[in-house]
PyMOL commands that place a pseudoatom at each C-alpha (Angstrom):
pseudoatom trace, name=CA, resn=MET, resi=1, chain=A, elem=C, hetatm=0, pos=[-8.704, -48.202, -12.799]
pseudoatom trace, name=CA, resn=PRO, resi=2, chain=A, elem=C, hetatm=0, pos=[-5.223, -46.999, -13.156]
pseudoatom trace, name=CA, resn=LEU, resi=3, chain=A, elem=C, hetatm=0, pos=[-6.505, -43.719, -15.325]
pseudoatom trace, name=CA, resn=ARG, resi=4, chain=A, elem=C, hetatm=0, pos=[-9.027, -42.908, -12.425]
pseudoatom trace, name=CA, resn=ARG, resi=5, chain=A, elem=C, hetatm=0, pos=[-6.230, -43.661, -9.686]
pseudoatom trace, name=CA, resn=THR, resi=6, chain=A, elem=C, hetatm=0, pos=[-3.841, -41.295, -11.858]
pseudoatom trace, name=CA, resn=SER, resi=7, chain=A, elem=C, hetatm=0, pos=[-6.673, -38.475, -12.191]
pseudoatom trace, name=CA, resn=LEU, resi=8, chain=A, elem=C, hetatm=0, pos=[-7.213, -38.513, -8.821]
pseudoatom trace, name=CA, resn=ALA, resi=9, chain=A, elem=C, hetatm=0, pos=[-3.441, -38.204, -7.687]
pseudoatom trace, name=CA, resn=VAL, resi=10, chain=A, elem=C, hetatm=0, pos=[-3.470, -35.892, -10.031]
pseudoatom trace, name=CA, resn=ALA, resi=11, chain=A, elem=C, hetatm=0, pos=[-6.105, -33.917, -8.744]
pseudoatom trace, name=CA, resn=VAL, resi=12, chain=A, elem=C, hetatm=0, pos=[-4.998, -33.791, -4.981]
pseudoatom trace, name=CA, resn=ALA, resi=13, chain=A, elem=C, hetatm=0, pos=[-1.495, -32.776, -6.214]
pseudoatom trace, name=CA, resn=LEU, resi=14, chain=A, elem=C, hetatm=0, pos=[-2.940, -29.686, -7.891]
pseudoatom trace, name=CA, resn=THR, resi=15, chain=A, elem=C, hetatm=0, pos=[-4.844, -28.943, -5.213]
pseudoatom trace, name=CA, resn=ALA, resi=16, chain=A, elem=C, hetatm=0, pos=[-2.215, -29.071, -2.446]
pseudoatom trace, name=CA, resn=THR, resi=17, chain=A, elem=C, hetatm=0, pos=[-0.214, -26.975, -4.725]
pseudoatom trace, name=CA, resn=LEU, resi=18, chain=A, elem=C, hetatm=0, pos=[-2.345, -24.129, -5.321]
pseudoatom trace, name=CA, resn=ALA, resi=19, chain=A, elem=C, hetatm=0, pos=[-3.148, -24.386, -1.160]
pseudoatom trace, name=CA, resn=LEU, resi=20, chain=A, elem=C, hetatm=0, pos=[0.633, -24.294, -0.435]
pseudoatom trace, name=CA, resn=ALA, resi=21, chain=A, elem=C, hetatm=0, pos=[1.094, -21.166, -3.168]
pseudoatom trace, name=CA, resn=GLY, resi=22, chain=A, elem=C, hetatm=0, pos=[-1.497, -19.363, -1.049]
pseudoatom trace, name=CA, resn=CYS, resi=23, chain=A, elem=C, hetatm=0, pos=[1.358, -19.615, 2.005]
pseudoatom trace, name=CA, resn=GLY, resi=24, chain=A, elem=C, hetatm=0, pos=[4.317, -18.972, 0.442]
pseudoatom trace, name=CA, resn=SER, resi=25, chain=A, elem=C, hetatm=0, pos=[6.905, -16.792, 1.974]
pseudoatom trace, name=CA, resn=GLY, resi=26, chain=A, elem=C, hetatm=0, pos=[6.835, -14.239, -0.923]
pseudoatom trace, name=CA, resn=VAL, resi=27, chain=A, elem=C, hetatm=0, pos=[5.136, -10.901, -0.660]
pseudoatom trace, name=CA, resn=GLY, resi=28, chain=A, elem=C, hetatm=0, pos=[1.374, -11.523, -0.081]
pseudoatom trace, name=CA, resn=GLY, resi=29, chain=A, elem=C, hetatm=0, pos=[-1.520, -9.211, 0.236]
pseudoatom trace, name=CA, resn=ALA, resi=30, chain=A, elem=C, hetatm=0, pos=[-2.651, -7.293, 2.903]
pseudoatom trace, name=CA, resn=GLY, resi=31, chain=A, elem=C, hetatm=0, pos=[-5.491, -9.242, 3.485]
pseudoatom trace, name=CA, resn=ASP, resi=32, chain=A, elem=C, hetatm=0, pos=[-7.466, -8.448, 6.828]
pseudoatom trace, name=CA, resn=ARG, resi=33, chain=A, elem=C, hetatm=0, pos=[-3.930, -8.140, 8.742]
pseudoatom trace, name=CA, resn=GLY, resi=34, chain=A, elem=C, hetatm=0, pos=[-3.265, -4.698, 7.305]
pseudoatom trace, name=CA, resn=TYR, resi=35, chain=A, elem=C, hetatm=0, pos=[0.242, -5.496, 6.776]
pseudoatom trace, name=CA, resn=VAL, resi=36, chain=A, elem=C, hetatm=0, pos=[2.114, -6.804, 3.774]
pseudoatom trace, name=CA, resn=ASP, resi=37, chain=A, elem=C, hetatm=0, pos=[3.771, -10.686, 4.447]
pseudoatom trace, name=CA, resn=GLY, resi=38, chain=A, elem=C, hetatm=0, pos=[6.916, -11.829, 3.346]
pseudoatom trace, name=CA, resn=LYS, resi=39, chain=A, elem=C, hetatm=0, pos=[10.195, -10.204, 2.972]
pseudoatom trace, name=CA, resn=GLY, resi=40, chain=A, elem=C, hetatm=0, pos=[10.970, -7.320, 1.057]
pseudoatom trace, name=CA, resn=VAL, resi=41, chain=A, elem=C, hetatm=0, pos=[10.618, -6.867, -3.111]
pseudoatom trace, name=CA, resn=ILE, resi=42, chain=A, elem=C, hetatm=0, pos=[12.786, -4.659, -4.187]
pseudoatom trace, name=CA, resn=THR, resi=43, chain=A, elem=C, hetatm=0, pos=[12.273, -2.648, -7.508]
pseudoatom trace, name=CA, resn=ARG, resi=44, chain=A, elem=C, hetatm=0, pos=[14.645, -0.240, -9.016]
pseudoatom trace, name=CA, resn=LEU, resi=45, chain=A, elem=C, hetatm=0, pos=[13.743, 2.396, -11.565]
pseudoatom trace, name=CA, resn=ALA, resi=46, chain=A, elem=C, hetatm=0, pos=[15.978, 3.370, -14.501]
pseudoatom trace, name=CA, resn=GLU, resi=47, chain=A, elem=C, hetatm=0, pos=[16.283, 7.092, -14.654]
pseudoatom trace, name=CA, resn=GLY, resi=48, chain=A, elem=C, hetatm=0, pos=[13.834, 7.615, -17.316]
pseudoatom trace, name=CA, resn=ASP, resi=49, chain=A, elem=C, hetatm=0, pos=[11.195, 5.562, -15.489]
pseudoatom trace, name=CA, resn=ARG, resi=50, chain=A, elem=C, hetatm=0, pos=[11.354, 7.681, -12.309]
pseudoatom trace, name=CA, resn=LYS, resi=51, chain=A, elem=C, hetatm=0, pos=[8.103, 9.545, -11.061]
pseudoatom trace, name=CA, resn=LYS, resi=52, chain=A, elem=C, hetatm=0, pos=[8.136, 12.541, -9.131]
pseudoatom trace, name=CA, resn=ILE, resi=53, chain=A, elem=C, hetatm=0, pos=[6.435, 12.042, -5.629]
pseudoatom trace, name=CA, resn=GLY, resi=54, chain=A, elem=C, hetatm=0, pos=[3.737, 14.498, -4.583]
pseudoatom trace, name=CA, resn=ASP, resi=55, chain=A, elem=C, hetatm=0, pos=[3.250, 16.731, -1.410]
pseudoatom trace, name=CA, resn=VAL, resi=56, chain=A, elem=C, hetatm=0, pos=[4.667, 14.925, 1.841]
pseudoatom trace, name=CA, resn=GLU, resi=57, chain=A, elem=C, hetatm=0, pos=[3.726, 17.013, 4.861]
pseudoatom trace, name=CA, resn=GLY, resi=58, chain=A, elem=C, hetatm=0, pos=[2.641, 17.090, 8.091]
pseudoatom trace, name=CA, resn=GLU, resi=59, chain=A, elem=C, hetatm=0, pos=[3.532, 16.943, 11.770]
pseudoatom trace, name=CA, resn=THR, resi=60, chain=A, elem=C, hetatm=0, pos=[5.940, 14.637, 12.923]
pseudoatom trace, name=CA, resn=LEU, resi=61, chain=A, elem=C, hetatm=0, pos=[4.942, 12.460, 16.571]
pseudoatom trace, name=CA, resn=THR, resi=62, chain=A, elem=C, hetatm=0, pos=[6.986, 15.019, 18.499]
pseudoatom trace, name=CA, resn=GLY, resi=63, chain=A, elem=C, hetatm=0, pos=[4.977, 18.067, 17.166]
pseudoatom trace, name=CA, resn=GLU, resi=64, chain=A, elem=C, hetatm=0, pos=[6.974, 19.420, 14.056]
pseudoatom trace, name=CA, resn=LYS, resi=65, chain=A, elem=C, hetatm=0, pos=[6.333, 20.306, 11.093]
pseudoatom trace, name=CA, resn=VAL, resi=66, chain=A, elem=C, hetatm=0, pos=[8.226, 18.729, 8.278]
pseudoatom trace, name=CA, resn=SER, resi=67, chain=A, elem=C, hetatm=0, pos=[7.524, 18.441, 4.434]
pseudoatom trace, name=CA, resn=LEU, resi=68, chain=A, elem=C, hetatm=0, pos=[9.532, 16.334, 2.138]
pseudoatom trace, name=CA, resn=ALA, resi=69, chain=A, elem=C, hetatm=0, pos=[10.261, 19.647, 0.194]
pseudoatom trace, name=CA, resn=ASP, resi=70, chain=A, elem=C, hetatm=0, pos=[12.736, 20.493, 3.128]
pseudoatom trace, name=CA, resn=PHE, resi=71, chain=A, elem=C, hetatm=0, pos=[14.824, 17.773, 1.742]
pseudoatom trace, name=CA, resn=ARG, resi=72, chain=A, elem=C, hetatm=0, pos=[15.048, 19.039, -1.986]
pseudoatom trace, name=CA, resn=GLY, resi=73, chain=A, elem=C, hetatm=0, pos=[18.586, 18.034, -3.620]
pseudoatom trace, name=CA, resn=LYS, resi=74, chain=A, elem=C, hetatm=0, pos=[19.367, 15.332, -1.114]
pseudoatom trace, name=CA, resn=VAL, resi=75, chain=A, elem=C, hetatm=0, pos=[18.348, 11.323, -1.075]
pseudoatom trace, name=CA, resn=VAL, resi=76, chain=A, elem=C, hetatm=0, pos=[15.617, 10.521, 0.962]
pseudoatom trace, name=CA, resn=VAL, resi=77, chain=A, elem=C, hetatm=0, pos=[14.517, 7.502, 2.502]
pseudoatom trace, name=CA, resn=VAL, resi=78, chain=A, elem=C, hetatm=0, pos=[10.800, 7.073, 3.413]
pseudoatom trace, name=CA, resn=ASN, resi=79, chain=A, elem=C, hetatm=0, pos=[9.456, 4.044, 5.431]
pseudoatom trace, name=CA, resn=VAL, resi=80, chain=A, elem=C, hetatm=0, pos=[6.226, 3.612, 6.040]
pseudoatom trace, name=CA, resn=TRP, resi=81, chain=A, elem=C, hetatm=0, pos=[5.042, 1.939, 9.610]
pseudoatom trace, name=CA, resn=GLY, resi=82, chain=A, elem=C, hetatm=0, pos=[2.689, 1.028, 12.499]
pseudoatom trace, name=CA, resn=ALA, resi=83, chain=A, elem=C, hetatm=0, pos=[3.692, 0.313, 15.823]
pseudoatom trace, name=CA, resn=TRP, resi=84, chain=A, elem=C, hetatm=0, pos=[0.635, -2.377, 15.089]
pseudoatom trace, name=CA, resn=CYS, resi=85, chain=A, elem=C, hetatm=0, pos=[2.421, -4.203, 12.231]
pseudoatom trace, name=CA, resn=PRO, resi=86, chain=A, elem=C, hetatm=0, pos=[4.762, -7.139, 13.227]
pseudoatom trace, name=CA, resn=PRO, resi=87, chain=A, elem=C, hetatm=0, pos=[7.093, -6.892, 10.307]
pseudoatom trace, name=CA, resn=CYS, resi=88, chain=A, elem=C, hetatm=0, pos=[7.424, -3.078, 10.729]
pseudoatom trace, name=CA, resn=ARG, resi=89, chain=A, elem=C, hetatm=0, pos=[8.730, -4.196, 14.226]
pseudoatom trace, name=CA, resn=ALA, resi=90, chain=A, elem=C, hetatm=0, pos=[11.172, -6.899, 12.812]
pseudoatom trace, name=CA, resn=GLU, resi=91, chain=A, elem=C, hetatm=0, pos=[12.862, -4.195, 10.450]
pseudoatom trace, name=CA, resn=ALA, resi=92, chain=A, elem=C, hetatm=0, pos=[12.782, -1.335, 12.842]
pseudoatom trace, name=CA, resn=ASP, resi=93, chain=A, elem=C, hetatm=0, pos=[16.365, -2.234, 13.857]
pseudoatom trace, name=CA, resn=ASP, resi=94, chain=A, elem=C, hetatm=0, pos=[17.757, -2.482, 10.397]
pseudoatom trace, name=CA, resn=LEU, resi=95, chain=A, elem=C, hetatm=0, pos=[16.535, 0.704, 9.418]
pseudoatom trace, name=CA, resn=ALA, resi=96, chain=A, elem=C, hetatm=0, pos=[17.768, 2.896, 12.013]
pseudoatom trace, name=CA, resn=GLU, resi=97, chain=A, elem=C, hetatm=0, pos=[21.203, 1.056, 11.330]
pseudoatom trace, name=CA, resn=ALA, resi=98, chain=A, elem=C, hetatm=0, pos=[20.992, 1.949, 7.804]
pseudoatom trace, name=CA, resn=ALA, resi=99, chain=A, elem=C, hetatm=0, pos=[19.998, 5.685, 9.092]
pseudoatom trace, name=CA, resn=LYS, resi=100, chain=A, elem=C, hetatm=0, pos=[23.209, 5.816, 10.795]
pseudoatom trace, name=CA, resn=GLN, resi=101, chain=A, elem=C, hetatm=0, pos=[25.552, 4.528, 8.448]
pseudoatom trace, name=CA, resn=LEU, resi=102, chain=A, elem=C, hetatm=0, pos=[24.503, 6.819, 5.653]
pseudoatom trace, name=CA, resn=ALA, resi=103, chain=A, elem=C, hetatm=0, pos=[23.604, 10.217, 7.586]
pseudoatom trace, name=CA, resn=PRO, resi=104, chain=A, elem=C, hetatm=0, pos=[27.178, 11.166, 7.045]
pseudoatom trace, name=CA, resn=GLU, resi=105, chain=A, elem=C, hetatm=0, pos=[26.688, 10.986, 3.253]
pseudoatom trace, name=CA, resn=GLY, resi=106, chain=A, elem=C, hetatm=0, pos=[23.769, 13.383, 3.883]
pseudoatom trace, name=CA, resn=VAL, resi=107, chain=A, elem=C, hetatm=0, pos=[20.707, 10.739, 3.158]
pseudoatom trace, name=CA, resn=VAL, resi=108, chain=A, elem=C, hetatm=0, pos=[17.808, 11.973, 5.080]
pseudoatom trace, name=CA, resn=PHE, resi=109, chain=A, elem=C, hetatm=0, pos=[15.443, 9.300, 6.522]
pseudoatom trace, name=CA, resn=LEU, resi=110, chain=A, elem=C, hetatm=0, pos=[12.009, 10.202, 7.022]
pseudoatom trace, name=CA, resn=GLY, resi=111, chain=A, elem=C, hetatm=0, pos=[9.128, 7.828, 8.523]
pseudoatom trace, name=CA, resn=ILE, resi=112, chain=A, elem=C, hetatm=0, pos=[5.262, 8.001, 7.813]
pseudoatom trace, name=CA, resn=ASN, resi=113, chain=A, elem=C, hetatm=0, pos=[3.662, 6.338, 10.624]
pseudoatom trace, name=CA, resn=THR, resi=114, chain=A, elem=C, hetatm=0, pos=[-0.003, 5.500, 9.484]
pseudoatom trace, name=CA, resn=ARG, resi=115, chain=A, elem=C, hetatm=0, pos=[-2.781, 3.615, 10.964]
pseudoatom trace, name=CA, resn=ASP, resi=116, chain=A, elem=C, hetatm=0, pos=[-1.835, 3.930, 14.552]
pseudoatom trace, name=CA, resn=ALA, resi=117, chain=A, elem=C, hetatm=0, pos=[-4.729, 4.841, 17.026]
pseudoatom trace, name=CA, resn=SER, resi=118, chain=A, elem=C, hetatm=0, pos=[-2.700, 7.117, 18.862]
pseudoatom trace, name=CA, resn=LYS, resi=119, chain=A, elem=C, hetatm=0, pos=[0.670, 9.141, 18.778]
pseudoatom trace, name=CA, resn=ASP, resi=120, chain=A, elem=C, hetatm=0, pos=[1.320, 7.940, 21.937]
pseudoatom trace, name=CA, resn=ASN, resi=121, chain=A, elem=C, hetatm=0, pos=[1.577, 4.011, 20.758]
pseudoatom trace, name=CA, resn=ALA, resi=122, chain=A, elem=C, hetatm=0, pos=[4.061, 5.354, 17.652]
pseudoatom trace, name=CA, resn=LEU, resi=123, chain=A, elem=C, hetatm=0, pos=[6.017, 7.529, 19.825]
pseudoatom trace, name=CA, resn=ALA, resi=124, chain=A, elem=C, hetatm=0, pos=[6.828, 4.474, 22.489]
pseudoatom trace, name=CA, resn=PHE, resi=125, chain=A, elem=C, hetatm=0, pos=[7.781, 2.256, 19.538]
pseudoatom trace, name=CA, resn=GLN, resi=126, chain=A, elem=C, hetatm=0, pos=[9.861, 4.965, 17.863]
pseudoatom trace, name=CA, resn=THR, resi=127, chain=A, elem=C, hetatm=0, pos=[11.681, 5.507, 21.227]
pseudoatom trace, name=CA, resn=ASN, resi=128, chain=A, elem=C, hetatm=0, pos=[11.898, 2.286, 22.785]
pseudoatom trace, name=CA, resn=ARG, resi=129, chain=A, elem=C, hetatm=0, pos=[13.614, 1.147, 18.898]
pseudoatom trace, name=CA, resn=GLU, resi=130, chain=A, elem=C, hetatm=0, pos=[15.805, 4.317, 19.249]
pseudoatom trace, name=CA, resn=VAL, resi=131, chain=A, elem=C, hetatm=0, pos=[14.747, 5.325, 15.693]
pseudoatom trace, name=CA, resn=PRO, resi=132, chain=A, elem=C, hetatm=0, pos=[17.299, 8.391, 14.799]
pseudoatom trace, name=CA, resn=TYR, resi=133, chain=A, elem=C, hetatm=0, pos=[14.989, 9.915, 12.420]
pseudoatom trace, name=CA, resn=PRO, resi=134, chain=A, elem=C, hetatm=0, pos=[11.535, 11.819, 12.700]
pseudoatom trace, name=CA, resn=SER, resi=135, chain=A, elem=C, hetatm=0, pos=[8.175, 10.023, 11.429]
pseudoatom trace, name=CA, resn=LEU, resi=136, chain=A, elem=C, hetatm=0, pos=[5.272, 12.126, 10.687]
pseudoatom trace, name=CA, resn=TYR, resi=137, chain=A, elem=C, hetatm=0, pos=[1.939, 10.818, 12.574]
pseudoatom trace, name=CA, resn=ASP, resi=138, chain=A, elem=C, hetatm=0, pos=[-0.353, 9.864, 9.042]
pseudoatom trace, name=CA, resn=PRO, resi=139, chain=A, elem=C, hetatm=0, pos=[-3.117, 7.839, 10.839]
pseudoatom trace, name=CA, resn=ASP, resi=140, chain=A, elem=C, hetatm=0, pos=[-5.944, 7.903, 7.893]
pseudoatom trace, name=CA, resn=GLY, resi=141, chain=A, elem=C, hetatm=0, pos=[-2.659, 7.211, 5.500]
pseudoatom trace, name=CA, resn=LYS, resi=142, chain=A, elem=C, hetatm=0, pos=[-3.385, 10.619, 2.717]
pseudoatom trace, name=CA, resn=ASN, resi=143, chain=A, elem=C, hetatm=0, pos=[0.385, 11.089, 2.789]
pseudoatom trace, name=CA, resn=LEU, resi=144, chain=A, elem=C, hetatm=0, pos=[0.358, 7.807, 1.207]
pseudoatom trace, name=CA, resn=LEU, resi=145, chain=A, elem=C, hetatm=0, pos=[-1.409, 9.221, -1.736]
pseudoatom trace, name=CA, resn=ALA, resi=146, chain=A, elem=C, hetatm=0, pos=[2.025, 10.974, -2.809]
pseudoatom trace, name=CA, resn=PHE, resi=147, chain=A, elem=C, hetatm=0, pos=[3.122, 7.244, -3.698]
pseudoatom trace, name=CA, resn=HIS, resi=148, chain=A, elem=C, hetatm=0, pos=[0.624, 6.538, -6.372]
pseudoatom trace, name=CA, resn=GLY, resi=149, chain=A, elem=C, hetatm=0, pos=[1.912, 4.649, -8.756]
pseudoatom trace, name=CA, resn=THR, resi=150, chain=A, elem=C, hetatm=0, pos=[4.974, 3.646, -6.261]
pseudoatom trace, name=CA, resn=LEU, resi=151, chain=A, elem=C, hetatm=0, pos=[3.261, 2.260, -3.401]
pseudoatom trace, name=CA, resn=THR, resi=152, chain=A, elem=C, hetatm=0, pos=[-0.344, 0.773, -2.442]
pseudoatom trace, name=CA, resn=PRO, resi=153, chain=A, elem=C, hetatm=0, pos=[-2.244, 2.216, 0.486]
pseudoatom trace, name=CA, resn=ASN, resi=154, chain=A, elem=C, hetatm=0, pos=[-1.773, -1.467, 2.040]
pseudoatom trace, name=CA, resn=ALA, resi=155, chain=A, elem=C, hetatm=0, pos=[1.586, -1.752, 1.379]
pseudoatom trace, name=CA, resn=ILE, resi=156, chain=A, elem=C, hetatm=0, pos=[2.946, -1.900, 5.086]
pseudoatom trace, name=CA, resn=PRO, resi=157, chain=A, elem=C, hetatm=0, pos=[5.765, -1.947, 5.587]
pseudoatom trace, name=CA, resn=SER, resi=158, chain=A, elem=C, hetatm=0, pos=[7.171, -0.419, 2.912]
pseudoatom trace, name=CA, resn=THR, resi=159, chain=A, elem=C, hetatm=0, pos=[10.199, 1.855, 1.900]
pseudoatom trace, name=CA, resn=VAL, resi=160, chain=A, elem=C, hetatm=0, pos=[10.822, 4.474, -0.817]
pseudoatom trace, name=CA, resn=VAL, resi=161, chain=A, elem=C, hetatm=0, pos=[14.361, 5.991, -2.208]
pseudoatom trace, name=CA, resn=ILE, resi=162, chain=A, elem=C, hetatm=0, pos=[13.832, 9.197, -3.729]
pseudoatom trace, name=CA, resn=ASP, resi=163, chain=A, elem=C, hetatm=0, pos=[16.345, 10.605, -5.178]
pseudoatom trace, name=CA, resn=GLU, resi=164, chain=A, elem=C, hetatm=0, pos=[17.973, 14.035, -5.321]
pseudoatom trace, name=CA, resn=LYS, resi=165, chain=A, elem=C, hetatm=0, pos=[15.661, 15.285, -7.996]
pseudoatom trace, name=CA, resn=GLY, resi=166, chain=A, elem=C, hetatm=0, pos=[12.309, 14.227, -5.875]
pseudoatom trace, name=CA, resn=ARG, resi=167, chain=A, elem=C, hetatm=0, pos=[11.492, 10.956, -8.016]
pseudoatom trace, name=CA, resn=ALA, resi=168, chain=A, elem=C, hetatm=0, pos=[11.135, 7.478, -6.352]
pseudoatom trace, name=CA, resn=ALA, resi=169, chain=A, elem=C, hetatm=0, pos=[14.193, 5.547, -7.561]
pseudoatom trace, name=CA, resn=ALA, resi=170, chain=A, elem=C, hetatm=0, pos=[13.592, 2.210, -5.645]
pseudoatom trace, name=CA, resn=SER, resi=171, chain=A, elem=C, hetatm=0, pos=[11.230, 0.879, -3.333]
pseudoatom trace, name=CA, resn=ILE, resi=172, chain=A, elem=C, hetatm=0, pos=[11.104, -2.275, -0.998]
pseudoatom trace, name=CA, resn=ILE, resi=173, chain=A, elem=C, hetatm=0, pos=[7.444, -3.482, -0.559]
pseudoatom trace, name=CA, resn=GLY, resi=174, chain=A, elem=C, hetatm=0, pos=[7.354, -5.489, 2.789]
pseudoatom trace, name=CA, resn=GLU, resi=175, chain=A, elem=C, hetatm=0, pos=[9.703, -6.247, 5.471]
pseudoatom trace, name=CA, resn=LEU, resi=176, chain=A, elem=C, hetatm=0, pos=[12.977, -4.994, 4.568]
pseudoatom trace, name=CA, resn=THR, resi=177, chain=A, elem=C, hetatm=0, pos=[15.895, -7.813, 5.380]
pseudoatom trace, name=CA, resn=SER, resi=178, chain=A, elem=C, hetatm=0, pos=[18.931, -6.038, 6.641]
pseudoatom trace, name=CA, resn=ALA, resi=179, chain=A, elem=C, hetatm=0, pos=[20.604, -2.772, 7.000]
pseudoatom trace, name=CA, resn=ARG, resi=180, chain=A, elem=C, hetatm=0, pos=[23.223, -3.579, 4.299]
pseudoatom trace, name=CA, resn=THR, resi=181, chain=A, elem=C, hetatm=0, pos=[20.146, -4.524, 1.750]
pseudoatom trace, name=CA, resn=LEU, resi=182, chain=A, elem=C, hetatm=0, pos=[18.986, -0.902, 2.098]
pseudoatom trace, name=CA, resn=VAL, resi=183, chain=A, elem=C, hetatm=0, pos=[22.158, 0.713, 2.032]
pseudoatom trace, name=CA, resn=GLY, resi=184, chain=A, elem=C, hetatm=0, pos=[23.551, -0.846, -1.162]
pseudoatom trace, name=CA, resn=LEU, resi=185, chain=A, elem=C, hetatm=0, pos=[19.952, 0.608, -2.752]
pseudoatom trace, name=CA, resn=VAL, resi=186, chain=A, elem=C, hetatm=0, pos=[20.659, 4.067, -1.546]
pseudoatom trace, name=CA, resn=GLU, resi=187, chain=A, elem=C, hetatm=0, pos=[24.249, 3.479, -3.133]
pseudoatom trace, name=CA, resn=ASP, resi=188, chain=A, elem=C, hetatm=0, pos=[22.424, 2.147, -6.345]
pseudoatom trace, name=CA, resn=VAL, resi=189, chain=A, elem=C, hetatm=0, pos=[20.624, 5.213, -6.787]
pseudoatom trace, name=CA, resn=ARG, resi=190, chain=A, elem=C, hetatm=0, pos=[23.433, 7.563, -6.110]
pseudoatom trace, name=CA, resn=SER, resi=191, chain=A, elem=C, hetatm=0, pos=[25.654, 6.168, -8.551]
for i in range(1, 191): cmd.bond("trace and resi %d" % i, "trace and resi %d" % (i + 1))
show_as sticks, trace
zoom trace
């Protein structure tokens, strides 16, 4: 009898552990929510491991043409977001703060708005949150293909720091936890 109770207790504990693991606070899959849950997972790439980013271009939410190539020779922070995405709403103020802090140092910010049904929703989000940088309107996510090997198409929100040579140097997959985190990451890439 004691062996049977012990086996049952172990089985219950194992089942509970596996169930709780699926509800953890780490970055999880997008599932049917369409976004990555949890706080951002930071990846820094050594100089020799950095990959060149492909073509990123299109029309901004306000109708201007923008290309990542326009910013050659500068550090660029690209944030992938959607107005429909709760973690994107949560990180917007920190991204805006980091952009303001880094602008005097010549760091450029560019958003890629994806999977929003209309430009109007995305533009309202950007205006209400006082986002100080432009965002490409990319409802089908085609610009995300340029980040193959750095981002996955369902990694929303995500942020990539691109070095002066146009290579992915660091990324945050999931919600940015603070402006200071991003500022520090950019400073690491620049040094």
